[in-house]
N, C-alpha and C positions, 0 to 999 in steps of 0.2 A: 674714797675719791672716785669708785666704779660707780657710786649710786649718780655722780655726777657726769664724767666723762665715758663711762663704759658702755658695752652694746646697747644695752638698755637704758642708759644714763638719763640724766636733763638734757644735758646738752645734744645725745641724738636726737631726742623727739624735738627740743627749739631746733635742731638744724632741720629736720624734716619740714616742721611749720615754717620755718623761713622761707625755705625751697618754694616749696606752693605757693607763699604769699606772694613770691618775688614773680612766679609763672602768671598768676593772676593780676598781680602787676603791668607784667609784660602783655596780658592780652586784654588787658584797658587801654593799653594804650593803641596795641592793634587795632581794636574795633573806634578806637575815640571817644567813647563813654561809660562810664560808673556802671556799675550793677544796679538795675531798675532804673536807669536814668532815663526820663521820656524821649531824649533825642535819641534813644536807640530804637524809637520803633519806627518800624517801614525802612531802617536804615539801609537792609538787604544782608545783614550780616547780625547775629544775634550769639551768645553763649548758648552752649549743650552740652551742659552738663560736665563729667569728667569720665576719666579712666583712671585704673590705676597702672603704675609702673614700679619694677621692682630697679633698685640700685644698690650699688656695693659701695659703702664708704669705708674712712679708716675705723668708723665705729660698729661696723659688721654692715649685714644686709637690711635693707629698710625696704618698704612699699611705701610711696607717694601718690596723690592723687592729680594727673594733669589734666589741669581746663580744655577745653574743647569748644570751639566754634561752628555753627550748622554749616558754612561754608566748607570746612576743612583747611583753611587757608591760613592758619595761625603753626608758625611753626617755630618753636621758642631757641634764638642764638645759646641761649645758656645752656639748654640741654636736648643738642642736635637729636635727630630721628636715630633711634639703634644703639644709643649710647646707653651703656650698664654700669659705669663707674663715674664716682662722682669726686675723686681725690683730688683732682689738680683744678677742678673750680670750687670746692670745698675750701681750697687751701688759699686760693686766689682770693675767696669772698672773704675770708678770714684777715689774709693778710692787707688786703685794700684799707680795713676798715679801722685795722689794727694801726696803721702808719697814718690816719687819718685823713687820706686820701683825696683830693676835692673831684666832685662832681667830672669834672671835664678830664682831670686826669684818671679817672676809671674808665670813663669811655675810651682814652687813647689806650690803657693797659688792654682793654678788652678787644680793641681792634688789633693790637699788636699781639696779643696771644692767641686770640683765635680767629681772627681774620675778618670779623663781622661787624656791622656798623650798628651800634646801638642810640639813641639817641640821649640827650641830656636830660630831658624832660621825662623819659623812660626810667634812667638810672635813678633820678631825684626821688622818682615813684617808689621806685624798688628799696631804696635805701629809708625810706620813710616806712615802711611796711616794717622793718626790723624793730623800731624802735619799742614796741611791745614786749617782744622778748628779752631786749636788754633790761626792763621792767622786772620781766619775772625773776631774771636773780635779784635785781637788786630787793625786790619784797619777798624773797626765798624765806621759811620758816628756818629759825636759828638755833643750836643746843640751848638749852636751860640753863646750864652753869658752863662758866669759861675758867678755869683758874687764873687764866693770863691773858690779859689786854694792854695791847699797845695802840696810841692814838697819837697821831699825827696829820700835819697837810702838806700838800703842793700846792702851787700857785701856780694856772695858767693865764695864757691871756684870749678873754674872748670880747666878741665883740656883740656890745649891748648899747641899745639904742644911740644908733649909729656912732659909739665911740667904743674903742678898746681899752679895756680895763682890765688891771690883773685881779684873778679870781682865786680866793682857796678853794682847794676841793680838798674837804674833810676824810681822812682813810682812818678805818679801824681795822685791828688785825688780832685777830684771836689765836689762843692754842688751848685746843679742847682737849677733853679728858684723856682721850689717845694721845695726847703729845704733840698732834696733829695744825698743822699752822692752817688757818682759813683769812681770806681777806672777807669780811663781814659785809662791806660796802665803800661805795665812794658818793658822798655826798657833795656837791657843789656848791659853794657858798652863796648867800643873797645879800651881802654887803652888810650884813648884822656884825655887831662886833664880836670876835670870834669866841668870848666864853658863852655868850647866849647862843649862838648858832649849835655848839656843842652841846648844850642843854638837850636841843632838837635832836641832836644826834642820840644820845644817850636814850632819849626816850623813845625813839624809833626802835633801838634795839631790844627793849623792853616789851614793846609793842609787838615785834617781832618774834617773843618768846624768851628770851634771856631771863632767867630770876634772879642770876646771882654773878659777880665779878667777885672772885677773892682779889686780886690786885691789880692794879691800873698802872702802865708806868705812862707817864707824859712827860712833855717839856713844860717851861717855867711861865706859861700865860696865864697872866692872872684872871683870877676866876675859876680856873679849870676844874679844880680841884671841887669846888663848889658845885659846879656843873655835875658832875660825876655822881657826887654823894648825895646830892638831891633825889635822885632816881634809886641809886644803889646804896645806903649810908653805911652797910658793912665795909665796903670795899676799902682797901689800904691803898693808899697812895705813894708810889715812887717816884720821886721827879729824878728826870733824867741828870745824871751826874755829869756827862760830857757837855750836855747844854749848859748845864751850871757853869763848867770850867770856860767853856767858850765865853760866857756871859761876863765872868770876872776877869778875863783877859783883856776886855776893853777898856780897863781903866788901868792898867799896868802897863808899864813904860817897856820897850823892846830890850832895852840892857838889864831888867830885871825879871823877866816873864820866864827864864830858864829856871831860876831857885823860886819861883812864885809857884812855878808848874809841879815842883820836885816836892814842896812842902804841901800840896794837893793831893798829890800822888799818896804820901803818907797819909792823908785823912781817910781816903775810900778807899785806897789798899789797907787797912788796919784788920787785925784780924778778928777785933771786937769792937762793939759801940763805943766801950769804956776808952779803948787805946784811940780810937778815933776821936774822942771828945778830946783826948790830952793833946791831941795832934793839932786840934783846934783851937784849945787854946794856945798852945804856942805859935799859931800862924797869928793870931790877933797881936800876941806879944811881941811879934818880929816885923809885923807890916801893918798892923792895926792904924798907927799915929801915918804912915804916911799913904797907905791905899785904905783908908777906912770903907768907903763905899765899896770893894771889893770885898773885903773880910766880913761887913755887916751882911752881906747877900748872905754868906754863906751859914752866918749867925740864924738869919731870919727864918732861913729855908731849912732848917736842919732836921727837925722833925720828919719832912719828907723827904729828903735826901737820905736820913739814917734808914728807912724801914728794912734793907736790904738786910741791916745787919741783924734781924730778926731770925735770918735765915741762913741753912748752912750754903759751902760756897757754891755747888751744883745752880740752886736757885738764885742766887745773891749773882752770879756770873751772868745768867740769863736777865733779870730784871732791871739792874744797875742802869742801863742805858736804854734807850729808844733805837738802837741799832737795827734790830730786828725790823721795825716798819720802815726806816729809814733806808735799808737795803733797798726794802721791794719801793719805794718811792725814787731812788735813783734808779731802777729799772724802768720804770713809769716815764721818769726823764727822758731817755734816751729815745721812748716813741714820739713825745711831744715837744721835742727839743726843736726839731725840723718846722715846725710849725710857726709863723708866724702869730697866728691866732686862730681859734676856732670859730665859726659863725654862732654858734649858740650852747647853752648848757647842755642840751641834749646831746649835740654831737659830741661834748667832751665825754660824758658818761658812756657814750656808744664804744670811743676808742679806748676809754681808759678799761670798760669791760672786757675789749678782745685783747688791749696786752696784759690784762689780768688772767686771762685763760693763756695765753703763750708764758707767760711767768709761772704760775703757778703747777704747770705742766709736769716740772720736775720736783715737785714738792710732796716726795710719798713716803721720806721716810721721817720719822717721829723725832724732837726734839732730842739732843744727845743727854742719855745719862735720863730720859724720862720715866723708868719707871723707879730711880732713886727719887728722883724730882716729884713723882706722884705719891710714892708712900710717905714722902715728908709731908706734902702737901695735905693728905688723908687724917695725918697727925694735926699739925697746925689749926687747920680747919674742921676738928673734929664736929657733928650736928650740922655743920653745911654740906660735909662732903657727900653727893649721890652714894649710897650701895649698892 
């Protein structure tokens, strides 16, 4: 994590770049023309290089380049003269983006917080400058091996072609060889059928350096398994048991749900696969005639539901459900729920990226019992496990 958030980490460098780009955007607004633009000739003022300035941030001291103009009339309200600490500014930039705040609301907040007037056009220019930095995170190189990966999606409302449409954002959360959770990216859907888009997501993981995934935990989307194994053919699939239970209950009358759920718990809570399959047969005998669709869904998906029985209980508890990524998605929804809709896919990615940074700040400890799990995985995946 220090490589990303520490004093010399990626985010510290990204923040310095962000602040420099924001200052350049403010100077452009001040001068009224872009760098090298023809309208700047004989305008009475122009760019005049930059000067270094040291700042103290929460990631440590850093140096930035502050742009200058020939008339020395440019003074950024975001970085007043003699200010040497950016803690408040840094937190405010992150908070505003993480909340998906509109340009007008950012303008109002800056006025309230700093007592300065910043035009809406300037703020729009500043926020546009951050986009390349968001992409740096989305396209960063990944580890070559992830023992366990969770795949899920959340849904946001985006404005597209003058319409507000509900759009899937695909999320991949990996557990690396040190047992640490890492969100590998957010992919905003393009309207394609889910399984087809997942294929492009998994292909992107491969392009960014992932060579092997031992176990992929997924929900019940049709074609999901094929999409993963097209790119990673040796990956074992664990279908989420909790999703399967919920899907089954849509076919069960309220008066029978308690008893039906008890029988399902006897299946996925069984100590061995053999015991679970005995309970599955009993489920069919008891409920098969009355609730054929629900029972048949368990029988049809059994191979992917039963993957967990190949592993000891520490691994089984970790993979039998996609709760790990669903918990992360719940925290994302806390950020997005206040927005009626977002103006673009880019706005969604910026919002989710900064929310990710806040959420993962506390992800410092490895998965519970990871040393034990790692040794079990090394035995189970001998030959594929890096030494």
